[in-house]
N, CA, C and O of each residue as an XYZ file, in Angstrom:
404
protein
N      -4.760     18.303    -70.991
C      -4.975     19.142    -69.750
C      -4.405     18.135    -68.443
O      -4.642     16.936    -68.291
N      -3.756     18.844    -67.755
C      -3.182     18.428    -66.605
C      -4.058     18.255    -65.707
O      -5.077     18.930    -65.849
N      -3.998     17.431    -64.639
C      -5.150     17.024    -63.688
C      -4.191     17.454    -62.230
O      -3.238     16.750    -61.894
N      -4.525     18.475    -61.588
C      -4.098     18.544    -60.083
C      -4.800     17.778    -59.226
O      -5.735     18.395    -58.716
N      -4.680     16.555    -58.852
C      -5.301     15.845    -57.620
C      -4.808     16.417    -56.328
O      -3.764     17.034    -56.122
N      -5.764     16.091    -55.501
C      -5.593     16.436    -54.082
C      -5.284     15.097    -53.622
O      -5.795     14.052    -54.025
N      -4.175     15.277    -52.517
C      -3.888     14.070    -51.694
C      -4.031     14.366    -50.562
O      -3.469     15.371    -50.128
N      -4.975     13.425    -49.606
C      -5.377     13.463    -48.412
C      -4.679     12.270    -47.598
O      -4.543     11.115    -48.001
N      -4.231     12.842    -46.260
C      -3.426     11.885    -45.751
C      -4.063     12.118    -44.217
O      -4.192     13.231    -43.709
N      -4.389     11.010    -43.659
C      -5.241     10.679    -42.343
C      -4.436     10.368    -41.393
O      -3.711      9.431    -41.726
N      -4.226     10.789    -40.243
C      -3.466     10.254    -39.104
C      -4.341     10.092    -37.967
O      -4.949     11.026    -37.443
N      -4.393      8.875    -37.594
C      -4.930      8.533    -36.293
C      -4.175      8.457    -35.016
O      -3.223      7.706    -34.802
N      -4.755      9.405    -34.101
C      -4.115      9.405    -32.872
C      -4.735      8.625    -31.788
O      -5.769      8.956    -31.207
N      -4.073      7.621    -31.563
C      -4.468      6.803    -30.453
C      -4.167      7.164    -28.986
O      -2.991      7.098    -28.628
N      -4.982      7.488    -28.222
C      -4.579      7.879    -26.639
C      -4.954      6.468    -25.896
O      -6.024      5.876    -26.032
N      -3.826      6.043    -25.063
C      -3.772      4.908    -24.497
C      -3.740      5.248    -22.903
O      -2.790      5.886    -22.449
N      -4.705      4.846    -22.144
C      -4.805      5.099    -20.532
C      -4.180      3.746    -20.170
O      -4.501      2.618    -20.544
N      -3.291      4.115    -19.420
C      -2.872      2.800    -18.447
C      -3.233      3.106    -17.385
O      -3.084      4.244    -16.940
N      -3.832      2.068    -16.702
C      -4.307      1.982    -15.495
C      -2.885      1.013    -14.231
O      -2.461     -0.140    -14.303
N      -2.592      1.990    -13.357
C      -1.560      1.717    -12.706
C      -1.943      1.754    -11.289
O      -2.771      2.594    -10.938
N      -1.336      0.780    -10.263
C      -1.457      0.937     -9.005
C      -0.872      1.987     -8.619
O       0.188      2.298     -9.161
N      -1.444      2.816     -7.549
C      -0.430      3.986     -6.955
C       0.438      3.361     -6.060
O       0.152      2.656     -5.093
N       1.756      3.763     -6.575
C       3.103      3.724     -5.855
C       3.180      4.488     -4.714
O       3.129      5.692     -4.963
N       3.324      4.104     -3.115
C       3.548      4.806     -2.420
C       5.019      4.733     -1.747
O       5.397      3.642     -1.321
N       5.727      5.693     -1.656
C       6.923      5.653     -1.406
C       7.592      4.728      0.124
O       8.749      4.362      0.327
N       6.268      4.548      1.077
C       7.053      3.855      2.392
C       5.711      3.064      2.630
O       4.558      3.355      2.310
N       6.300      1.805      3.392
C       5.196      0.716      4.116
C       5.416      0.621      5.351
O       6.567      0.685      5.785
N       4.336      0.449      6.156
C       4.580      0.256      7.507
C       4.297     -1.289      7.834
O       3.279     -1.903      7.516
N       5.296     -1.744      8.466
C       5.545     -3.291      8.257
C       5.354     -3.602      9.711
O       5.911     -2.949     10.593
N       4.571     -4.594      9.936
C       4.246     -5.100     11.539
C       4.485     -6.634     11.448
O       3.813     -7.408     10.766
N       5.497     -6.941     12.203
C       6.493     -8.263     12.381
C       5.493     -9.278     13.501
O       4.877     -8.818     14.462
N       5.513    -10.248     13.230
C       5.160    -11.419     14.122
C       6.115    -11.552     15.187
O       7.328    -11.403     15.045
N       5.406    -11.895     16.478
C       6.070    -12.190     17.729
C       5.323    -13.194     18.529
O       4.223    -13.663     18.242
N       6.026    -13.455     19.528
C       5.180    -14.435     20.456
C       4.528    -13.655     21.540
O       3.922    -14.412     22.298
N       4.439    -12.338     21.894
C       4.237    -11.807     22.976
C       2.584    -11.161     22.567
O       1.717    -11.430     23.398
N       2.278    -10.579     21.697
C       1.385     -9.777     21.533
C      -0.151    -10.816     20.836
O       0.013    -11.529     19.846
N      -1.202    -10.740     21.375
C      -2.450    -11.337     20.885
C      -2.899    -11.189     19.662
O      -2.562    -10.124     19.144
N      -3.468    -11.806     19.097
C      -4.313    -11.537     17.851
C      -5.283    -10.561     18.183
O      -5.362     -9.569     17.458
N      -6.159    -10.696     19.324
C      -6.997     -9.277     19.677
C      -6.256     -8.361     19.754
O      -6.674     -7.482     18.999
N      -5.163     -7.988     20.365
C      -4.230     -7.121     20.857
C      -3.934     -6.142     19.489
O      -4.178     -4.950     19.305
N      -3.327     -7.124     18.647
C      -2.899     -6.762     17.165
C      -3.983     -6.069     16.478
O      -3.959     -4.894     16.113
N      -5.183     -7.119     16.298
C      -6.161     -6.474     15.615
C      -6.659     -5.165     15.961
O      -6.719     -4.347     15.043
N      -7.075     -4.769     17.267
C      -7.482     -3.805     17.927
C      -6.737     -2.586     17.611
O      -7.238     -1.495     17.338
N      -5.357     -2.905     17.680
C      -4.236     -1.948     17.573
C      -4.683     -1.174     16.190
O      -5.159     -0.043     16.094
N      -4.394     -2.099     15.172
C      -4.581     -1.782     13.641
C      -5.867     -1.108     13.589
O      -5.834     -0.078     12.916
N      -6.695     -1.319     13.970
C      -8.448     -0.773     13.898
C      -8.019      0.901     14.320
O      -8.105      1.903     13.610
N      -7.568      0.779     15.644
C      -7.553      2.349     16.436
C      -6.465      2.942     15.614
O      -6.693      4.121     15.344
N      -5.135      2.386     15.044
C      -4.058      3.381     15.180
C      -4.118      3.406     13.515
O      -3.749      4.442     12.962
N      -4.544      2.362     12.762
C      -4.174      2.401     11.093
C      -5.504      2.944     10.292
O      -5.497      3.385      9.143
N      -6.666      2.810     11.169
C      -8.285      2.805     10.489
C      -8.671      1.857      9.998
O      -9.699      1.933      9.326
N      -8.008      0.638     10.146
C      -8.605     -0.700      9.216
C     -10.002     -1.036     10.004
O     -10.323     -0.797     11.168
N     -10.636     -1.609      9.056
C     -12.163     -2.420      9.693
C     -11.893     -3.347     10.382
O     -10.745     -3.396     10.821
N     -12.498     -4.025     10.600
C     -12.296     -5.449     11.903
C     -11.917     -6.407     10.828
O     -11.045     -7.195     11.193
N     -12.291     -6.544      9.717
C     -12.151     -7.740      8.591
C     -10.389     -7.646      8.248
O      -9.503     -8.490      8.379
N     -10.363     -6.132      7.730
C      -9.205     -5.757      7.413
C      -7.965     -6.158      8.165
O      -6.989     -6.778      7.742
N      -8.245     -5.587      9.586
C      -7.438     -6.027     10.770
C      -7.281     -7.596     10.874
O      -6.171     -8.117     10.766
N      -8.210     -8.189     11.047
C      -8.085     -9.849     11.154
C      -7.181    -10.371     10.119
O      -6.307    -11.200     10.374
N      -7.391     -9.892      8.972
C      -6.517    -10.429      7.594
C      -5.306    -10.175      7.781
O      -4.350    -10.912      7.540
N      -5.302     -8.823      8.340
C      -3.458     -8.631      8.197
C      -2.881     -9.343      9.303
O      -1.766     -9.830      9.116
N      -3.525     -9.519     10.609
C      -2.994    -10.311     11.583
C      -2.794    -11.700     11.076
O      -1.661    -12.136     11.278
N      -3.546    -12.422     10.523
C      -3.310    -13.800      9.811
C      -2.242    -13.632      8.923
O      -1.475    -14.578      9.103
N      -1.815    -12.871      8.036
C      -0.939    -12.583      7.210
C       0.467    -12.594      8.048
O       1.388    -13.398      7.899
N       0.395    -11.425      9.030
C       1.631    -11.317      9.750
C       1.995    -12.731     10.456
O       3.113    -13.245     10.463
N       1.033    -13.156     10.939
C       1.099    -14.740     11.956
C       2.103    -15.762     10.866
O       3.183    -16.306     11.094
N       1.286    -15.755      9.676
C       1.508    -16.776      8.447
C       2.990    -16.518      7.854
O       3.738    -17.383      7.398
N       3.202    -15.360      7.947
C       4.253    -15.085      6.631
C       5.500    -14.397      7.559
O       6.647    -14.271      7.129
N       5.056    -13.973      8.928
C       6.160    -13.155      9.614
C       6.274    -11.917      9.880
O       6.808    -11.464     10.893
N       5.755    -11.257      8.943
C       5.397     -9.890      8.608
C       4.676     -9.605      7.554
O       4.503    -10.460      6.686
N       4.091     -8.245      7.448
C       3.194     -7.973      6.570
C       3.004     -6.211      6.538
O       2.885     -5.546      7.567
N       3.004     -5.676      5.245
C       2.680     -4.237      5.077
C       1.536     -3.938      5.408
O       0.696     -4.078      4.519
N       1.122     -3.504      6.555
C      -0.429     -3.249      6.871
C      -0.749     -1.798      6.233
O      -1.924     -1.441      6.147
N       0.106     -1.118      5.870
C      -0.451      0.315      5.380
C       0.757      0.653      4.276
O       1.844      0.076      4.312
N       0.425      1.628      3.333
C       1.375      2.220      2.525
C       0.942      3.458      2.458
O      -0.274      3.650      2.476
N       2.106      4.857      2.342
C       1.923      5.894      2.240
C       3.260      6.846      2.167
O       4.370      6.460      1.803
N       3.004      7.829      2.481
C       3.951      8.989      2.816
C       4.568      8.857      4.227
O       3.787      8.538      5.123
N       5.955      9.072      4.567
C       7.000      8.756      5.597
C       5.953      9.547      6.561
O       5.387      8.856      7.408
N       5.671     10.822      6.509
C       5.032     11.781      7.283
C       3.916     11.225      7.902
O       3.782     11.394      9.114
N       2.961     10.488      7.171
C       1.467     10.063      7.574
C       2.232      8.787      8.455
O       2.023      8.568      9.648
N       3.048      8.103      7.689
C       2.715      6.489      8.398
C       3.798      6.604      9.910
O       3.554      5.770     10.782
N       4.700      7.397     10.124
C       5.624      7.547     11.280
C       4.816      7.825     12.453
O       5.155      7.238     13.481
N       3.810      8.606     12.505
C       2.864      8.683     14.040
C       2.349      6.966     14.112
O       2.403      6.272     15.127
N       1.914      6.582     12.931
C       1.079      5.160     13.011
C       2.423      4.109     13.496
O       2.156      3.343     14.422
N       3.415      4.062     13.090
C       4.457      3.458     13.337
C       4.736      3.568     15.040
O       4.656      2.576     15.765
N       5.065      4.898     15.532
C       4.981      5.370     16.999
C       4.022      4.734     17.893
O       4.355      4.180     18.941
N       2.702      4.833     17.420
C       1.643      4.387     18.088
C       1.987      3.022     18.632
O       2.112      2.661     19.802
N       2.132      2.230     17.302
C       2.332      0.553     17.327
C       3.282      0.392     18.453
O       2.979     -0.198     19.490
N       4.483      0.951     18.215
C       5.637      0.629     19.078
C       5.305      0.995     20.447
O       5.909      0.248     21.217
N       4.602      1.828     21.042
C       3.878      2.324     22.069
C       3.207      0.973     22.757
O       3.322      0.487     23.882
N       2.618      0.668     21.839
C       1.471     -0.711     22.478
C       2.421     -1.738     22.360
O       1.769     -2.728     22.693
N       3.727     -2.175     22.054
C       4.469     -3.131     22.268
C       4.312     -4.104     20.873
O       4.574     -5.301     20.755
N       3.882     -3.317     20.047
C       3.852     -4.475     18.527
C       5.174     -3.882     17.642
O       5.490     -2.709     17.445
N       5.780     -5.042     17.216
C       6.842     -4.718     16.581
C       6.729     -4.118     15.225
O       6.173     -4.887     14.440
N       7.047     -3.101     14.766
C       6.891     -2.335     13.516
C       8.122     -1.480     12.799
O       8.869     -0.764     13.467
N       8.218     -1.602     11.686
C       9.175     -0.845     11.081
C       8.703     -0.013      9.785
O       7.823     -0.434      9.035
N       9.350      1.170      9.603
C       8.796      1.658      8.290
C       9.977      1.358      7.137
O      11.154      1.614      7.392
N       9.599      0.840      5.952
C      10.368      0.445      4.877
C      10.248      1.087      3.732
O       9.085      1.292      3.383
N      11.202      1.521      2.941
C      11.148      2.398      1.860
C      10.608      1.117      0.570
O      11.213      0.071      0.336
N       9.481      1.535     -0.027
C       8.863      0.775     -1.154
C       9.628      0.653     -2.401
O       9.926      1.590     -3.142
N       9.905     -0.524     -2.557
C      10.745     -0.937     -4.053
C       9.870     -0.885     -5.211
O       8.924     -1.668     -5.295
N      10.100     -0.066     -6.062
C       9.386     -0.185     -7.189
C       9.675     -1.275     -7.917
O      10.810     -1.749     -7.975
N       8.509     -1.819     -8.614
C       8.296     -3.104     -9.366
C       8.666     -2.816    -10.729
O       8.593     -3.695    -11.588
């Protein structure tokens, strides 16, 4: 008598969720200068970029020590009005394309 065995194959499917930081295409960079005071830069970052006082203070310190800092990241169309508002206030700023890492 022959025996017909049943062969069972089990495949496990593993789903991997990778947590990544959201990559924005542009950065609003504020540059250090010898003209604007800390208070003016902090006030401007709060009013123009929507930063809290603590965020704005930290940005101002980084700008002072490093010479520049990307204070906001996002889409060009969202950052362009912020750039123009900072420039109108006499604050040196640029929009830079974010480099993918």
